[in-house]
N, CA, C and O of each residue as an XYZ file, in Angstrom:
388
protein
N      40.362   -104.927    139.537
C      40.571   -103.589    140.016
C      40.429   -102.594    138.862
O      39.874   -101.508    139.034
N      40.932   -102.969    137.696
C      40.830   -102.078    136.537
C      39.376   -101.908    136.105
O      38.957   -100.809    135.742
N      38.618   -102.983    136.144
C      37.205   -102.905    135.756
C      36.450   -101.966    136.698
O      35.636   -101.153    136.260
N      36.729   -102.087    137.984
C      36.099   -101.214    138.963
C      36.476    -99.749    138.718
O      35.621    -98.865    138.771
N      37.747    -99.503    138.454
C      38.195    -98.132    138.200
C      37.519    -97.543    136.960
O      36.970    -96.442    137.010
N      37.561    -98.280    135.852
C      36.990    -97.754    134.615
C      35.470    -97.649    134.691
O      34.880    -96.806    134.014
N      34.824    -98.488    135.502
C      33.378    -98.364    135.680
C      33.036    -97.115    136.487
O      32.147    -96.356    136.102
N      33.731    -96.893    137.603
C      33.467    -95.724    138.440
C      33.780    -94.417    137.726
O      33.114    -93.410    137.967
N      34.768    -94.416    136.863
C      35.193    -93.191    136.187
C      34.784    -93.166    134.717
O      35.475    -92.568    133.892
N      33.682    -93.800    134.390
C      33.268    -93.898    132.983
C      32.827    -92.556    132.403
O      32.831    -92.387    131.184
N      32.450    -91.607    133.244
C      31.994    -90.315    132.743
C      33.093    -89.257    132.784
O      32.849    -88.095    132.459
N      34.287    -89.650    133.179
C      35.412    -88.726    133.243
C      36.392    -89.053    132.126
O      36.390    -90.171    131.610
N      37.240    -88.081    131.742
C      38.242    -88.382    130.714
C      39.225    -89.449    131.212
O      39.466    -89.581    132.412
N      39.778    -90.196    130.274
C      40.707    -91.259    130.635
C      41.992    -90.680    131.200
O      42.542    -89.714    130.671
N      42.456    -91.280    132.274
C      43.711    -90.902    132.893
C      44.819    -91.761    132.285
O      44.743    -92.990    132.307
N      45.840    -91.112    131.747
C      46.915    -91.852    131.092
C      47.688    -92.711    132.098
O      48.194    -93.773    131.738
N      47.784    -92.261    133.356
C      48.450    -93.079    134.368
C      47.708    -94.396    134.559
O      48.336    -95.443    134.719
N      46.395    -94.355    134.544
C      45.603    -95.575    134.724
C      45.790    -96.526    133.547
O      45.902    -97.738    133.736
N      45.823    -95.992    132.359
C      46.006    -96.845    131.178
C      47.383    -97.480    131.179
O      47.511    -98.687    130.973
N      48.432    -96.666    131.414
C      49.786    -97.207    131.437
C      49.984    -98.195    132.580
O      50.670    -99.203    132.415
N      49.391    -97.915    133.730
C      49.509    -98.830    134.869
C      48.812   -100.157    134.577
O      49.303   -101.216    134.969
N      47.684   -100.104    133.899
C      46.977   -101.337    133.550
C      47.800   -102.176    132.577
O      47.909   -103.390    132.745
N      48.374   -101.544    131.572
C      49.236   -102.266    130.626
C      50.453   -102.828    131.362
O      50.852   -103.969    131.127
N      51.039   -102.028    132.249
C      52.198   -102.456    133.030
C      51.851   -103.677    133.887
O      52.646   -104.612    133.985
N      50.671   -103.671    134.505
C      50.265   -104.808    135.330
C      50.015   -106.061    134.493
O      50.324   -107.167    134.936
N      49.465   -105.904    133.302
C      49.258   -107.065    132.426
C      50.605   -107.680    132.065
O      50.758   -108.901    132.090
N      51.575   -106.842    131.731
C      52.913   -107.346    131.410
C      53.531   -108.011    132.641
O      54.153   -109.068    132.531
N      53.362   -107.396    133.807
C      53.895   -107.977    135.047
C      53.294   -109.359    135.308
O      54.019   -110.300    135.632
N      51.997   -109.482    135.172
C      51.342   -110.771    135.424
C      51.820   -111.818    134.421
O      52.030   -112.973    134.792
N      51.994   -111.437    133.173
C      52.505   -112.382    132.175
C      53.920   -112.835    132.519
O      54.235   -114.020    132.406
N      54.768   -111.907    132.934
C      56.123   -112.277    133.348
C      56.055   -113.198    134.561
O      56.755   -114.210    134.619
N      55.221   -112.849    135.519
C      55.116   -113.649    136.742
C      54.615   -115.063    136.447
O      55.100   -116.025    137.041
N      53.663   -115.195    135.548
C      53.079   -116.512    135.283
C      53.909   -117.375    134.346
O      54.082   -118.568    134.596
N      54.424   -116.787    133.271
C      55.052   -117.600    132.242
C      56.544   -117.790    132.420
O      57.110   -118.702    131.818
N      57.197   -116.980    133.211
C      58.619   -117.174    133.462
C      58.856   -117.624    134.889
O      59.886   -117.315    135.488
N      57.908   -118.346    135.421
C      57.943   -118.728    136.818
C      58.803   -119.967    137.031
O      58.454   -121.041    136.541
N      59.932   -119.847    137.757
C      60.684   -121.053    138.114
C      59.911   -121.834    139.178
O      58.933   -121.316    139.718
N      60.321   -123.065    139.494
C      59.570   -123.849    140.475
C      59.415   -123.126    141.816
O      58.323   -123.103    142.384
N      60.496   -122.538    142.323
C      60.433   -121.781    143.573
C      61.406   -120.618    143.465
O      62.518   -120.774    142.960
N      60.988   -119.462    143.938
C      61.912   -118.324    143.965
C      62.980   -118.561    145.024
O      64.174   -118.416    144.762
N      62.550   -118.919    146.190
C      63.467   -119.124    147.298
C      62.772   -120.034    148.307
O      61.572   -120.286    148.201
N      63.526   -120.521    149.276
C      62.867   -121.319    150.312
C      61.914   -120.471    151.160
O      61.031   -121.007    151.830
N      62.093   -119.172    151.129
C      61.243   -118.268    151.899
C      60.028   -117.887    151.063
O      60.172   -117.186    150.062
N      58.858   -118.325    151.444
C      57.646   -118.057    150.669
C      57.129   -116.632    150.860
O      56.197   -116.217    150.171
N      57.727   -115.879    151.790
C      57.325   -114.487    151.985
C      57.700   -113.624    150.779
O      57.050   -112.615    150.506
N      58.738   -114.020    150.072
C      59.141   -113.287    148.866
C      58.030   -113.396    147.819
O      57.676   -112.405    147.181
N      57.487   -114.588    147.645
C      56.397   -114.778    146.683
C      55.184   -113.935    147.049
O      54.547   -113.339    146.180
N      54.869   -113.888    148.336
C      53.739   -113.079    148.791
C      54.003   -111.606    148.512
O      53.100   -110.885    148.087
N      55.219   -111.158    148.745
C      55.584   -109.772    148.473
C      55.431   -109.445    146.990
O      54.975   -108.357    146.636
N      55.810   -110.379    146.128
C      55.726   -110.144    144.686
C      54.287   -110.176    144.170
O      54.044   -109.838    143.011
N      53.344   -110.571    144.998
C      51.931   -110.520    144.630
C      51.251   -109.304    145.262
O      50.506   -108.590    144.590
N      51.504   -109.070    146.545
C      50.811   -108.008    147.277
C      51.312   -106.621    146.879
O      50.502   -105.724    146.644
N      52.624   -106.427    146.800
C      53.168   -105.094    146.524
C      52.695   -104.517    145.192
O      52.323   -103.344    145.158
N      52.687   -105.276    144.089
C      52.178   -104.675    142.854
C      50.685   -104.353    142.913
O      50.242   -103.373    142.316
N      49.909   -105.165    143.625
C      48.478   -104.870    143.743
C      48.229   -103.595    144.532
O      47.378   -102.788    144.158
N      48.965   -103.408    145.621
C      48.821   -102.187    146.419
C      49.293   -100.981    145.613
O      48.657    -99.928    145.635
N      50.407   -101.135    144.902
C      50.929   -100.043    144.081
C      49.956    -99.691    142.954
O      49.731    -98.514    142.669
N      49.394   -100.692    142.330
C      48.412   -100.474    141.272
C      47.174    -99.759    141.819
O      46.630    -98.857    141.182
N      46.744   -100.175    143.000
C      45.618    -99.505    143.646
C      45.933    -98.057    143.982
O      45.053    -97.200    143.898
N      47.180    -97.768    144.363
C      47.571    -96.389    144.664
C      47.562    -95.528    143.411
O      47.279    -94.332    143.484
N      47.868    -96.120    142.266
C      47.838    -95.364    141.009
C      46.393    -95.127    140.570
O      46.050    -94.029    140.132
N      45.554    -96.141    140.684
C      44.173    -96.008    140.229
C      43.317    -95.178    141.173
O      42.459    -94.417    140.723
N      43.538    -95.313    142.468
C      42.702    -94.637    143.461
C      43.558    -93.804    144.421
O      43.597    -94.112    145.613
N      44.240    -92.767    143.945
C      45.134    -92.002    144.815
C      44.392    -91.151    145.840
O      44.983    -90.730    146.835
N      43.114    -90.896    145.613
C      42.367    -90.057    146.550
C      42.067    -90.769    147.872
O      41.609    -90.132    148.821
N      42.315    -92.063    147.949
C      42.124    -92.797    149.198
C      43.118    -92.318    150.255
O      42.791    -92.256    151.440
N      44.320    -91.983    149.824
C      45.345    -91.482    150.737
C      45.161    -89.977    150.888
O      45.511    -89.211    149.990
N      44.618    -89.558    152.011
C      44.313    -88.141    152.219
C      45.501    -87.338    152.729
O      45.444    -86.109    152.748
N      46.579    -88.005    153.146
C      47.707    -87.284    153.741
C      48.732    -86.810    152.720
O      49.496    -85.888    153.005
N      48.768    -87.411    151.550
C      49.744    -87.061    150.506
C      48.968    -86.583    149.290
O      47.887    -87.104    149.016
N      49.493    -85.596    148.544
C      48.808    -85.168    147.319
C      48.668    -86.318    146.313
O      49.389    -87.314    146.378
N      47.742    -86.155    145.403
C      47.427    -87.198    144.418
C      48.667    -87.591    143.615
O      48.923    -88.779    143.418
N      49.438    -86.607    143.150
C      50.620    -86.924    142.350
C      51.664    -87.684    143.172
O      52.361    -88.548    142.640
N      51.774    -87.369    144.451
C      52.701    -88.095    145.311
C      52.296    -89.547    145.492
O      53.140    -90.443    145.471
N      51.008    -89.776    145.667
C      50.514    -91.146    145.812
C      50.731    -91.937    144.529
O      51.139    -93.098    144.569
N      50.458    -91.304    143.387
C      50.708    -91.984    142.111
C      52.195    -92.263    141.920
O      52.577    -93.313    141.402
N      53.027    -91.315    142.342
C      54.480    -91.515    142.236
C      54.960    -92.688    143.071
O      55.775    -93.489    142.612
N      54.456    -92.795    144.301
C      54.813    -93.942    145.135
C      54.262    -95.241    144.552
O      54.889    -96.293    144.678
N      53.107    -95.176    143.923
C      52.564    -96.359    143.262
C      53.453    -96.822    142.129
O      53.732    -98.014    141.997
N      53.900    -95.881    141.310
C      54.807    -96.224    140.211
C      56.135    -96.755    140.744
O      56.700    -97.697    140.189
N      56.625    -96.151    141.811
C      57.872    -96.629    142.416
C      57.716    -98.075    142.877
O      58.609    -98.893    142.656
N      56.606    -98.393    143.507
C      56.360    -99.763    143.941
C      56.277   -100.738    142.784
O      56.805   -101.847    142.869
N      55.621   -100.343    141.702
C      55.530   -101.227    140.533
C      56.893   -101.468    139.900
O      57.238   -102.604    139.573
N      57.656   -100.416    139.728
C      58.966   -100.554    139.073
C      59.921   -101.375    139.940
O      60.633   -102.237    139.424
N      59.946   -101.121    141.244
C      60.818   -101.891    142.133
C      60.422   -103.360    142.127
O      61.291   -104.232    142.122
N      59.137   -103.645    142.128
C      58.684   -105.036    142.111
C      59.087   -105.729    140.816
O      59.491   -106.891    140.842
N      58.987   -105.044    139.697
C      59.392   -105.639    138.424
C      60.891   -105.906    138.413
O      61.330   -106.952    137.934
N      61.671   -104.981    138.931
C      63.123   -105.185    138.983
C      63.454   -106.389    139.866
O      64.302   -107.203    139.501
N      62.804   -106.511    141.008
C      63.037   -107.662    141.890
C      62.598   -108.948    141.213
O      63.307   -109.952    141.278
N      61.446   -108.934    140.569
C      60.951   -110.136    139.889
C      61.902   -110.567    138.779
O      62.242   -111.746    138.676
N      62.327   -109.632    137.958
C      63.247   -109.973    136.864
C      64.584   -110.450    137.432
O      65.197   -111.368    136.888
N      65.033   -109.835    138.514
C      66.268   -110.294    139.150
C      66.149   -111.735    139.635
O      67.068   -112.531    139.443
N      65.034   -112.074    140.258
C      64.821   -113.460    140.692
C      64.730   -114.402    139.509
O      65.231   -115.525    139.570
N      64.102   -113.962    138.440
C      63.947   -114.826    137.275
C      65.300   -115.136    136.630
O      65.535   -116.260    136.184
N      66.192   -114.135    136.580
C      67.469   -114.336    135.907
C      68.517   -115.017    136.782
O      69.338   -115.786    136.282
N      68.491   -114.741    138.072
C      69.574   -115.219    138.923
C      69.221   -116.433    139.759
O      70.104   -117.005    140.399
N      67.970   -116.846    139.779
C      67.607   -118.041    140.551
C      66.919   -119.043    139.684
O      66.539   -120.114    140.159
């Protein structure tokens, strides 16, 4: 997703939200992969949520113009909210389970 974003916007100035979100996602993926217990819970829907929600949130930060009903800053804000909430949930599962 990052490669697609940076390719499409190669002639525009760099967006700091995109750079920070990309770094944030790299850290998230490293936490998800290397601190992974055998199972988070018997419910596998939690694992799916911890994969899908950050991807959708990351996409909202990189491509906020897709959402035509909310201003760009609002879409980016909801994207950041989704990323931060997912990281808090992931770290909570890692420490308490």
